[in-house]
C-alpha positions in Angstrom: 294.7 67.5 -73.1 292.4 70.1 -74.3 294.1 70.4 -77.3 293.2 66.8 -78.1 289.8 67.0 -77.5 289.3 69.9 -79.7 291.3 67.9 -82.7 289.1 64.8 -82.0 285.7 66.9 -82.6 283.8 66.0 -86.0 282.0 68.7 -87.8 278.4 67.9 -86.6 279.9 68.5 -83.3 281.3 72.1 -84.6 278.1 72.8 -86.2 276.4 72.0 -82.6 278.8 74.3 -80.5 278.2 77.2 -83.4 274.5 76.6 -83.3 274.6 76.9 -79.5 276.7 80.2 -79.4 274.5 81.6 -82.2 271.6 80.9 -79.8 273.5 82.7 -76.8 274.4 85.8 -78.7 270.9 85.7 -79.9 269.3 85.9 -76.5 271.5 88.4 -75.2 271.0 90.9 -78.5 267.3 90.0 -77.4 267.8 91.2 -73.7 269.8 94.2 -74.9 267.1 95.4 -77.5 264.1 94.8 -75.0 266.3 96.8 -72.1 266.7 99.6 -74.4 263.3 99.6 -75.5 262.2 100.1 -72.3 264.3 102.9 -71.2 263.3 104.6 -74.6 259.3 104.2 -73.7 259.9 105.5 -70.0 261.8 108.4 -71.7 258.5 108.9 -74.4 256.0 108.4 -71.4 257.7 111.2 -69.1 257.8 113.7 -72.5 254.4 114.7 -73.6 254.3 115.2 -77.4 253.6 118.8 -78.5 252.2 117.6 -81.6 248.9 116.4 -82.3 248.8 112.5 -83.1 247.0 111.8 -86.5 243.5 109.7 -86.3 242.6 107.4 -88.6 239.1 107.7 -90.4 236.7 104.8 -91.0 238.1 102.1 -93.4 237.6 103.3 -97.1 235.6 101.1 -99.5 233.6 99.2 -97.1 229.8 99.7 -96.3 229.7 99.5 -92.3 225.5 99.6 -92.4 
C-alpha cells in the first residue's frame, strides 16, 4: 500500500516534500546555531577580556559642525 502511494507521486509532489524537508532542516539548523551562540555569549560575558577594545574615531572626511 505504501509502495503504491510512493510510486503514484508525481514530480511536483516530490518537490513539495523535498521543500518541506529543507524547511525543517533549516529550522533545526537555526535552532542549533542560536543555542550555540547563546552558550558562547554566556561564556564570553563571564570572562572579561584582558585586552582593551579599540575605540572608533570620528568619521573621516565629514564636517560635523
